[in-house]
RONULUM-337534 format. One record per residue: residue in three letters; z, y, x of N, C-alpha, C in turn. Coordinates in nm, 4 decimals. Atoms other than C-alpha are relative to their C-alpha. Layout:
REM RONULUM-337534
r = ALA; nc3 = Z; nc2 = Y; nc1 = X; cac3 = Z; cac2 = Y; cac1 = X; cc3 = Z; cc2 = Y; cc1 = X;
...
END
This chain:
REM RONULUM-337534
r = UNK; nc3 = -0.0119; nc2 = 0.1317; nc1 = -0.0389; cac3 = -0.0956; cac2 = 0.0083; cac1 = -0.9920; cc3 = 0.1134; cc2 = -0.0299; cc1 = 0.0775;
r = UNK; nc3 = -0.1272; nc2 = 0.0149; nc1 = -0.0377; cac3 = 0.1874; cac2 = -0.1688; cac1 = -0.8552; cc3 = -0.0254; cc2 = -0.1022; cc1 = 0.1313;
r = UNK; nc3 = -0.0346; nc2 = 0.0830; nc1 = -0.1092; cac3 = 0.2347; cac2 = -0.3181; cac1 = -0.4894; cc3 = 0.1227; cc2 = -0.0234; cc1 = 0.0516;
r = UNK; nc3 = -0.1506; nc2 = 0.0435; nc1 = -0.0557; cac3 = 0.5132; cac2 = -0.5239; cac1 = -0.3420; cc3 = -0.0420; cc2 = -0.0265; cc1 = 0.1494;
r = UNK; nc3 = -0.0083; nc2 = 0.0185; nc1 = -0.1542; cac3 = 0.5755; cac2 = -0.5039; cac1 = 0.0209; cc3 = 0.1315; cc2 = -0.1049; cc1 = 0.0620;
r = UNK; nc3 = -0.0969; nc2 = 0.1097; nc1 = -0.0375; cac3 = 0.7980; cac2 = -0.7952; cac1 = 0.1370; cc3 = -0.0093; cc2 = -0.0202; cc1 = 0.1564;
r = UNK; nc3 = -0.0112; nc2 = 0.0114; nc1 = -0.1257; cac3 = 0.9662; cac2 = -0.7766; cac1 = 0.4856; cc3 = 0.1382; cc2 = -0.1110; cc1 = -0.0104;
r = UNK; nc3 = -0.1234; nc2 = 0.1207; nc1 = -0.0142; cac3 = 1.2686; cac2 = -1.0000; cac1 = 0.6272; cc3 = 0.1330; cc2 = 0.0553; cc1 = -0.0960;
r = UNK; nc3 = -0.1184; nc2 = -0.0384; nc1 = 0.0686; cac3 = 1.5344; cac2 = -0.7814; cac1 = 0.4705; cc3 = -0.0200; cc2 = 0.0736; cc1 = -0.0882;
r = UNK; nc3 = 0.0105; nc2 = -0.0888; nc1 = 0.0744; cac3 = 1.3624; cac2 = -0.5608; cac1 = 0.2553; cc3 = 0.0216; cc2 = 0.1772; cc1 = 0.0531;
r = UNK; nc3 = -0.0435; nc2 = -0.1370; nc1 = -0.0228; cac3 = 1.4313; cac2 = -0.2346; cac1 = 0.4644; cc3 = -0.0930; cc2 = 0.0556; cc1 = 0.0685;
r = UNK; nc3 = 0.0834; nc2 = -0.0738; nc1 = -0.0775; cac3 = 1.1887; cac2 = -0.1898; cac1 = 0.7250; cc3 = -0.1296; cc2 = 0.0198; cc1 = -0.0594;
r = UNK; nc3 = 0.1469; nc2 = -0.0021; nc1 = 0.0570; cac3 = 0.8791; cac2 = -0.1940; cac1 = 0.4760; cc3 = 0.0483; cc2 = 0.1344; cc1 = -0.0776;
r = UNK; nc3 = 0.0068; nc2 = -0.1169; nc1 = 0.0929; cac3 = 1.0150; cac2 = 0.1292; cac1 = 0.3272; cc3 = -0.0750; cc2 = 0.1284; cc1 = 0.0788;
r = UNK; nc3 = 0.1013; nc2 = -0.0914; nc1 = -0.0377; cac3 = 0.8288; cac2 = 0.3407; cac1 = 0.5906; cc3 = -0.1429; cc2 = -0.0168; cc1 = -0.0140;
r = UNK; nc3 = 0.1305; nc2 = 0.0154; nc1 = 0.0307; cac3 = 0.5169; cac2 = 0.1774; cac1 = 0.5197; cc3 = -0.0506; cc2 = 0.0309; cc1 = -0.1300;
r = UNK; nc3 = -0.0106; nc2 = -0.0542; nc1 = 0.1171; cac3 = 0.5995; cac2 = 0.1974; cac1 = 0.1430; cc3 = -0.0306; cc2 = 0.1339; cc1 = -0.0380;
r = UNK; nc3 = 0.0421; nc2 = -0.1502; nc1 = 0.0445; cac3 = 0.5907; cac2 = 0.5677; cac1 = 0.1716; cc3 = -0.0978; cc2 = 0.0604; cc1 = 0.0599;
r = UNK; nc3 = 0.1219; nc2 = -0.0013; nc1 = -0.0749; cac3 = 0.2939; cac2 = 0.6016; cac1 = 0.3949; cc3 = -0.0849; cc2 = -0.0853; cc1 = -0.1043;
r = UNK; nc3 = 0.1005; nc2 = 0.0422; nc1 = 0.0917; cac3 = 0.1069; cac2 = 0.4156; cac1 = 0.1432; cc3 = 0.0006; cc2 = 0.0666; cc1 = -0.1291;
r = UNK; nc3 = -0.0020; nc2 = -0.0756; nc1 = 0.1362; cac3 = 0.2207; cac2 = 0.5960; cac1 = -0.1693; cc3 = -0.0349; cc2 = 0.1235; cc1 = 0.0470;
r = UNK; nc3 = 0.0846; nc2 = -0.1458; nc1 = -0.0093; cac3 = 0.1243; cac2 = 0.9415; cac1 = 0.0115; cc3 = -0.1385; cc2 = -0.0284; cc1 = 0.0314;
r = UNK; nc3 = 0.1389; nc2 = -0.0014; nc1 = -0.0130; cac3 = -0.1890; cac2 = 0.8159; cac1 = 0.1037; cc3 = -0.0820; cc2 = -0.0128; cc1 = -0.1089;
r = UNK; nc3 = 0.0749; nc2 = 0.0157; nc1 = 0.1824; cac3 = -0.2745; cac2 = 0.6920; cac1 = -0.2558; cc3 = -0.0148; cc2 = 0.1490; cc1 = -0.0543;
r = UNK; nc3 = -0.0437; nc2 = -0.1469; nc1 = 0.0557; cac3 = -0.1307; cac2 = 1.0549; cac1 = -0.3780; cc3 = -0.1376; cc2 = 0.0728; cc1 = 0.0538;
r = UNK; nc3 = 0.1008; nc2 = -0.0205; nc1 = -0.0552; cac3 = -0.3732; cac2 = 1.1737; cac1 = -0.1585; cc3 = -0.1384; cc2 = 0.0266; cc1 = -0.0422;
r = UNK; nc3 = 0.1317; nc2 = 0.0257; nc1 = 0.0715; cac3 = -0.6867; cac2 = 1.0426; cac1 = -0.3084; cc3 = 0.0360; cc2 = -0.0021; cc1 = -0.1347;
r = UNK; nc3 = -0.0040; nc2 = -0.0011; nc1 = 0.1569; cac3 = -0.5573; cac2 = 1.0681; cac1 = -0.6740; cc3 = 0.0466; cc2 = -0.1246; cc1 = -0.0426;
r = UNK; nc3 = -0.0276; nc2 = 0.1350; nc1 = 0.0366; cac3 = -0.4380; cac2 = 0.7110; cac1 = -0.7112; cc3 = 0.1446; cc2 = 0.0020; cc1 = -0.0428;
r = UNK; nc3 = -0.1218; nc2 = 0.0351; nc1 = 0.0710; cac3 = -0.1456; cac2 = 0.6114; cac1 = -0.9147; cc3 = 0.0377; cc2 = -0.1205; cc1 = 0.0622;
r = UNK; nc3 = -0.0446; nc2 = 0.1328; nc1 = -0.0625; cac3 = 0.0083; cac2 = 0.3530; cac1 = -0.6949; cc3 = 0.1696; cc2 = -0.0001; cc1 = 0.0177;
r = UNK; nc3 = -0.1668; nc2 = 0.0325; nc1 = -0.0184; cac3 = 0.3911; cac2 = 0.2282; cac1 = -0.7136; cc3 = 0.0092; cc2 = -0.0785; cc1 = 0.0629;
r = UNK; nc3 = -0.0264; nc2 = 0.0986; nc1 = -0.1249; cac3 = 0.5234; cac2 = 0.0545; cac1 = -0.4032; cc3 = 0.1448; cc2 = -0.0403; cc1 = -0.0020;
r = UNK; nc3 = -0.1098; nc2 = 0.0812; nc1 = -0.0153; cac3 = 0.8291; cac2 = -0.1996; cac1 = -0.4168; cc3 = 0.0137; cc2 = -0.0388; cc1 = 0.1281;
r = UNK; nc3 = -0.0255; nc2 = 0.1309; nc1 = -0.1163; cac3 = 0.9810; cac2 = -0.3531; cac1 = -0.1214; cc3 = 0.1087; cc2 = -0.0675; cc1 = -0.0502;
r = UNK; nc3 = -0.1059; nc2 = 0.1166; nc1 = 0.0184; cac3 = 1.1827; cac2 = -0.6632; cac1 = -0.1203; cc3 = -0.0109; cc2 = -0.0721; cc1 = 0.1313;
r = UNK; nc3 = 0.0118; nc2 = 0.0990; nc1 = -0.0986; cac3 = 1.3235; cac2 = -0.9256; cac1 = 0.1070; cc3 = -0.0802; cc2 = -0.1103; cc1 = -0.0365;
r = UNK; nc3 = 0.0830; nc2 = 0.1419; nc1 = 0.0522; cac3 = 1.1462; cac2 = -1.2686; cac1 = 0.1392; cc3 = 0.1098; cc2 = -0.0801; cc1 = -0.0989;
r = UNK; nc3 = -0.0736; nc2 = 0.0527; nc1 = 0.1160; cac3 = 1.4525; cac2 = -1.4015; cac1 = -0.0514; cc3 = -0.0228; cc2 = 0.0208; cc1 = -0.1437;
r = UNK; nc3 = 0.0197; nc2 = -0.0706; nc1 = 0.1651; cac3 = 1.3855; cac2 = -1.1819; cac1 = -0.3661; cc3 = -0.1555; cc2 = -0.0437; cc1 = -0.0458;
r = UNK; nc3 = 0.1463; nc2 = 0.0195; nc1 = 0.0275; cac3 = 0.9962; cac2 = -1.2317; cac1 = -0.3275; cc3 = -0.0613; cc2 = -0.0765; cc1 = -0.1315;
r = UNK; nc3 = 0.0328; nc2 = 0.0983; nc1 = 0.0960; cac3 = 0.9410; cac2 = -1.5288; cac1 = -0.5254; cc3 = 0.0104; cc2 = 0.0031; cc1 = -0.1235;
r = UNK; nc3 = -0.0356; nc2 = -0.0650; nc1 = 0.1089; cac3 = 1.1113; cac2 = -1.3595; cac1 = -0.8100; cc3 = -0.0694; cc2 = 0.1116; cc1 = -0.0378;
r = UNK; nc3 = 0.0362; nc2 = -0.1046; nc1 = 0.0041; cac3 = 0.9971; cac2 = -1.0410; cac1 = -0.7789; cc3 = -0.1693; cc2 = 0.0200; cc1 = -0.0239;
r = UNK; nc3 = 0.1469; nc2 = -0.0326; nc1 = 0.0169; cac3 = 0.6169; cac2 = -1.0991; cac1 = -0.7582; cc3 = -0.0557; cc2 = -0.0311; cc1 = -0.0778;
r = UNK; nc3 = 0.0462; nc2 = 0.0140; nc1 = 0.1624; cac3 = 0.5972; cac2 = -1.2179; cac1 = -1.1106; cc3 = 0.0406; cc2 = 0.1259; cc1 = -0.0773;
r = UNK; nc3 = -0.0109; nc2 = -0.1201; nc1 = 0.0583; cac3 = 0.6764; cac2 = -0.8594; cac1 = -1.2357; cc3 = -0.1357; cc2 = 0.0483; cc1 = 0.0308;
r = UNK; nc3 = 0.0980; nc2 = -0.0779; nc1 = 0.0301; cac3 = 0.3454; cac2 = -0.7337; cac1 = -1.2924; cc3 = -0.0713; cc2 = 0.0719; cc1 = 0.1125;
r = UNK; nc3 = 0.0444; nc2 = -0.0618; nc1 = -0.1238; cac3 = 0.2238; cac2 = -0.6477; cac1 = -0.9181; cc3 = -0.1398; cc2 = -0.0592; cc1 = 0.0006;
r = UNK; nc3 = 0.1624; nc2 = 0.0051; nc1 = -0.0146; cac3 = -0.1522; cac2 = -0.6233; cac1 = -0.8492; cc3 = -0.0113; cc2 = -0.0800; cc1 = 0.1524;
r = UNK; nc3 = 0.0217; nc2 = 0.0856; nc1 = -0.0931; cac3 = -0.1093; cac2 = -0.7498; cac1 = -0.5009; cc3 = 0.1801; cc2 = -0.0003; cc1 = 0.0850;
r = UNK; nc3 = -0.0514; nc2 = 0.0107; nc1 = -0.0856; cac3 = 0.1459; cac2 = -0.8650; cac1 = -0.2498; cc3 = -0.0024; cc2 = 0.0281; cc1 = 0.1632;
r = UNK; nc3 = 0.0269; nc2 = -0.0124; nc1 = -0.1469; cac3 = 0.1822; cac2 = -0.7556; cac1 = 0.1154; cc3 = 0.0923; cc2 = -0.0295; cc1 = 0.1016;
r = UNK; nc3 = -0.0718; nc2 = 0.0918; nc1 = -0.1075; cac3 = 0.3516; cac2 = -0.9370; cac1 = 0.4007; cc3 = 0.0157; cc2 = 0.0991; cc1 = 0.1743;
r = UNK; nc3 = -0.0073; nc2 = -0.1006; nc1 = -0.1413; cac3 = 0.5006; cac2 = -0.7158; cac1 = 0.6983; cc3 = -0.0288; cc2 = -0.1180; cc1 = 0.1386;
r = UNK; nc3 = 0.0764; nc2 = 0.0849; nc1 = -0.0796; cac3 = 0.3478; cac2 = -0.8416; cac1 = 1.0148; cc3 = 0.1306; cc2 = -0.1002; cc1 = 0.0938;
r = UNK; nc3 = -0.0631; nc2 = 0.0497; nc1 = -0.0815; cac3 = 0.6961; cac2 = -0.9252; cac1 = 1.1869; cc3 = 0.0479; cc2 = -0.1265; cc1 = -0.0667;
r = UNK; nc3 = -0.0224; nc2 = 0.1171; nc1 = 0.0792; cac3 = 0.7250; cac2 = -1.2097; cac1 = 0.8861; cc3 = -0.0955; cc2 = -0.0895; cc1 = 0.0084;
r = UNK; nc3 = 0.1285; nc2 = 0.0969; nc1 = 0.0244; cac3 = 0.3822; cac2 = -1.3564; cac1 = 0.9574; cc3 = 0.0142; cc2 = -0.1792; cc1 = 0.0229;
r = UNK; nc3 = -0.0535; nc2 = 0.1146; nc1 = -0.0115; cac3 = 0.5551; cac2 = -1.6780; cac1 = 1.0308; cc3 = 0.0336; cc2 = -0.0783; cc1 = -0.1425;
r = UNK; nc3 = -0.0250; nc2 = 0.0449; nc1 = 0.1238; cac3 = 0.6325; cac2 = -1.7041; cac1 = 0.6753; cc3 = -0.0815; cc2 = 0.0083; cc1 = -0.0946;
r = UNK; nc3 = 0.0746; nc2 = -0.0545; nc1 = 0.0674; cac3 = 0.3293; cac2 = -1.5790; cac1 = 0.5457; cc3 = -0.0953; cc2 = -0.1139; cc1 = -0.1109;
r = UNK; nc3 = 0.0741; nc2 = 0.1107; nc1 = 0.0929; cac3 = 0.1805; cac2 = -1.9404; cac1 = 0.4019; cc3 = 0.1188; cc2 = -0.0444; cc1 = -0.0933;
r = UNK; nc3 = -0.1235; nc2 = 0.0561; nc1 = 0.0742; cac3 = 0.5385; cac2 = -1.9911; cac1 = 0.2307; cc3 = -0.0116; cc2 = 0.1218; cc1 = -0.1076;
r = UNK; nc3 = 0.0124; nc2 = -0.1284; nc1 = 0.0930; cac3 = 0.5100; cac2 = -1.6282; cac1 = 0.0561; cc3 = -0.1229; cc2 = -0.0039; cc1 = -0.0950;
r = UNK; nc3 = 0.1254; nc2 = -0.0004; nc1 = 0.0325; cac3 = 0.1319; cac2 = -1.6681; cac1 = 0.0088; cc3 = 0.0264; cc2 = -0.1170; cc1 = -0.1377;
r = UNK; nc3 = -0.0111; nc2 = 0.1119; nc1 = 0.0915; cac3 = 0.1936; cac2 = -1.9881; cac1 = -0.2021; cc3 = 0.0826; cc2 = 0.0303; cc1 = -0.1100;
r = UNK; nc3 = -0.0807; nc2 = -0.0843; nc1 = 0.0654; cac3 = 0.4623; cac2 = -1.8064; cac1 = -0.3977; cc3 = -0.0866; cc2 = 0.1158; cc1 = -0.0902;
r = UNK; nc3 = 0.1257; nc2 = -0.0843; nc1 = 0.0576; cac3 = 0.2015; cac2 = -1.5472; cac1 = -0.4684; cc3 = -0.0831; cc2 = -0.0653; cc1 = -0.0878;
r = UNK; nc3 = 0.0757; nc2 = 0.0730; nc1 = 0.0667; cac3 = -0.0445; cac2 = -1.7757; cac1 = -0.5692; cc3 = 0.0508; cc2 = -0.0657; cc1 = -0.1166;
r = UNK; nc3 = -0.0621; nc2 = 0.0507; nc1 = 0.1129; cac3 = 0.1832; cac2 = -1.9539; cac1 = -0.8127; cc3 = 0.0441; cc2 = 0.0823; cc1 = -0.1194;
r = UNK; nc3 = 0.0195; nc2 = -0.1046; nc1 = 0.1185; cac3 = 0.1921; cac2 = -1.6139; cac1 = -0.9909; cc3 = -0.1249; cc2 = 0.0350; cc1 = -0.0080;
r = UNK; nc3 = 0.1427; nc2 = -0.0584; nc1 = 0.0365; cac3 = -0.1621; cac2 = -1.5472; cac1 = -0.9911; cc3 = -0.0235; cc2 = 0.1463; cc1 = 0.0942;
r = UNK; nc3 = 0.0423; nc2 = -0.1080; nc1 = -0.0624; cac3 = -0.1256; cac2 = -1.2695; cac1 = -0.7413; cc3 = -0.0384; cc2 = -0.0097; cc1 = 0.1171;
r = UNK; nc3 = 0.0143; nc2 = 0.0369; nc1 = -0.1475; cac3 = -0.3137; cac2 = -1.2305; cac1 = -0.4349; cc3 = 0.1247; cc2 = 0.0672; cc1 = 0.1324;
r = UNK; nc3 = -0.1382; nc2 = -0.0439; nc1 = -0.0977; cac3 = -0.0938; cac2 = -1.1824; cac1 = -0.1120; cc3 = -0.0897; cc2 = -0.0183; cc1 = 0.1392;
r = UNK; nc3 = 0.0643; nc2 = -0.0073; nc1 = -0.1241; cac3 = -0.2212; cac2 = -1.0514; cac1 = 0.2178; cc3 = 0.1181; cc2 = 0.0449; cc1 = 0.1290;
r = UNK; nc3 = -0.1066; nc2 = -0.0734; nc1 = -0.1004; cac3 = -0.0611; cac2 = -0.9886; cac1 = 0.5712; cc3 = -0.0730; cc2 = 0.1206; cc1 = 0.0576;
r = UNK; nc3 = 0.0034; nc2 = -0.1192; nc1 = -0.0330; cac3 = -0.0365; cac2 = -0.6598; cac1 = 0.6605; cc3 = -0.0484; cc2 = 0.0125; cc1 = 0.1387;
r = UNK; nc3 = 0.0617; nc2 = -0.0171; nc1 = -0.1415; cac3 = -0.2461; cac2 = -0.5405; cac1 = 0.9702; cc3 = 0.0999; cc2 = 0.0882; cc1 = 0.0926;
r = UNK; nc3 = -0.0898; nc2 = -0.0350; nc1 = -0.0437; cac3 = -0.0057; cac2 = -0.4449; cac1 = 1.2194; cc3 = -0.0046; cc2 = 0.1546; cc1 = 0.0349;
r = UNK; nc3 = 0.0339; nc2 = -0.1389; nc1 = -0.0265; cac3 = -0.1740; cac2 = -0.0859; cac1 = 1.2591; cc3 = 0.0458; cc2 = 0.0455; cc1 = -0.1501;
r = UNK; nc3 = -0.0698; nc2 = -0.0697; nc1 = 0.1460; cac3 = -0.0602; cac2 = -0.0250; cac1 = 0.8851; cc3 = 0.1063; cc2 = -0.0085; cc1 = -0.0312;
r = UNK; nc3 = -0.1477; nc2 = -0.0676; nc1 = 0.0253; cac3 = 0.2849; cac2 = -0.0666; cac1 = 0.9065; cc3 = 0.0647; cc2 = 0.0630; cc1 = 0.1109;
r = UNK; nc3 = -0.0578; nc2 = -0.1039; nc1 = -0.0724; cac3 = 0.3577; cac2 = 0.2332; cac1 = 1.0871; cc3 = 0.0214; cc2 = 0.1093; cc1 = -0.1036;
r = UNK; nc3 = -0.0183; nc2 = -0.1146; nc1 = 0.0638; cac3 = 0.4681; cac2 = 0.5758; cac1 = 0.9582; cc3 = -0.1553; cc2 = 0.0824; cc1 = -0.0542;
r = UNK; nc3 = 0.1331; nc2 = -0.0633; nc1 = 0.0403; cac3 = 0.0913; cac2 = 0.6905; cac1 = 0.9603; cc3 = -0.1006; cc2 = -0.1031; cc1 = -0.0288;
r = UNK; nc3 = 0.0908; nc2 = 0.1147; nc1 = 0.0670; cac3 = -0.0651; cac2 = 0.3403; cac1 = 0.8328; cc3 = -0.0312; cc2 = 0.0163; cc1 = -0.1488;
r = UNK; nc3 = 0.0342; nc2 = -0.0231; nc1 = 0.1240; cac3 = -0.0775; cac2 = 0.4618; cac1 = 0.4826; cc3 = -0.1573; cc2 = -0.0292; cc1 = -0.0318;
r = UNK; nc3 = 0.1304; nc2 = 0.0265; nc1 = 0.0506; cac3 = -0.4759; cac2 = 0.4901; cac1 = 0.4679; cc3 = -0.0349; cc2 = -0.1085; cc1 = 0.0729;
r = UNK; nc3 = 0.0334; nc2 = 0.1627; nc1 = -0.0473; cac3 = -0.4952; cac2 = 0.1432; cac1 = 0.6830; cc3 = 0.0603; cc2 = -0.0910; cc1 = -0.1106;
r = UNK; nc3 = -0.0782; nc2 = 0.0971; nc1 = 0.0992; cac3 = -0.2705; cac2 = -0.0159; cac1 = 0.4078; cc3 = -0.0720; cc2 = 0.0285; cc1 = -0.1394;
r = UNK; nc3 = 0.0571; nc2 = -0.0027; nc1 = 0.1166; cac3 = -0.4878; cac2 = 0.1330; cac1 = 0.1289; cc3 = -0.1355; cc2 = -0.0641; cc1 = 0.0195;
r = UNK; nc3 = 0.1656; nc2 = 0.0741; nc1 = -0.0058; cac3 = -0.8386; cac2 = -0.0016; cac1 = 0.2574; cc3 = 0.0456; cc2 = -0.1220; cc1 = 0.0408;
r = UNK; nc3 = -0.0137; nc2 = 0.1931; nc1 = 0.0147; cac3 = -0.6612; cac2 = -0.3446; cac1 = 0.3077; cc3 = 0.0119; cc2 = -0.0252; cc1 = -0.1622;
r = UNK; nc3 = 0.0155; nc2 = -0.0103; nc1 = 0.1405; cac3 = -0.5692; cac2 = -0.3052; cac1 = -0.0711; cc3 = -0.1515; cc2 = -0.0121; cc1 = -0.0505;
r = UNK; nc3 = 0.1240; nc2 = -0.0444; nc1 = 0.0683; cac3 = -0.9125; cac2 = -0.1919; cac1 = -0.1539; cc3 = -0.0912; cc2 = -0.1021; cc1 = 0.0392;
r = UNK; nc3 = 0.0679; nc2 = 0.1098; nc1 = -0.0882; cac3 = -1.0532; cac2 = -0.4679; cac1 = 0.0641; cc3 = 0.0053; cc2 = -0.1205; cc1 = -0.1008;
r = UNK; nc3 = -0.0102; nc2 = 0.1198; nc1 = 0.0582; cac3 = -0.8909; cac2 = -0.7440; cac1 = -0.1293; cc3 = -0.0196; cc2 = 0.0487; cc1 = -0.1849;
r = UNK; nc3 = -0.0125; nc2 = -0.0051; nc1 = 0.1697; cac3 = -0.8944; cac2 = -0.5855; cac1 = -0.4969; cc3 = -0.1334; cc2 = 0.0893; cc1 = -0.0387;
r = UNK; nc3 = 0.1163; nc2 = -0.0666; nc1 = 0.0493; cac3 = -1.1848; cac2 = -0.3718; cac1 = -0.5034; cc3 = 0.0431; cc2 = 0.1643; cc1 = 0.0029;
r = UNK; nc3 = -0.0300; nc2 = -0.1664; nc1 = 0.0293; cac3 = -1.2007; cac2 = 0.0219; cac1 = -0.5896; cc3 = 0.1294; cc2 = -0.0214; cc1 = -0.0894;
r = UNK; nc3 = -0.1423; nc2 = 0.0056; nc1 = 0.0651; cac3 = -0.8679; cac2 = 0.0913; cac1 = -0.7292; cc3 = 0.0109; cc2 = 0.1610; cc1 = -0.0791;
r = UNK; nc3 = -0.0142; nc2 = -0.1432; nc1 = 0.1104; cac3 = -0.8003; cac2 = 0.3881; cac1 = -1.0341; cc3 = 0.1480; cc2 = 0.0496; cc1 = -0.0174;
END
C-alpha cells in the first residue's frame, strides 16, 4: 500500500514517514510512504496512493489538499498531532486503518 504524506516543504514529514513504515513492518504490512510538499501534492496524489495524509502544521491548507485528493479519487485525512512524531507510527497506522479498514 502506498501512503502520501504532505507537509509544507516535504521535509518534516520524513520523521513521521519513517515511524509509519517501522510500525507497519512490525505488523507485517507492506507500506510504502512518500513525502511531498504542498506544491507537488496535486500531481503526486494521482500516482496510485491509497491515502493522502496532511501534516498538522499545514491544517490551514487541508480543505484545498482534500479537494485535490478528492479529484483524484483518493481519501485524504489530517494527521492527528500525536501521530506526527518519531514515536507516532502506530497512531498513524491506526488512523489509516480507521479510514481504509484493515490493510494487508
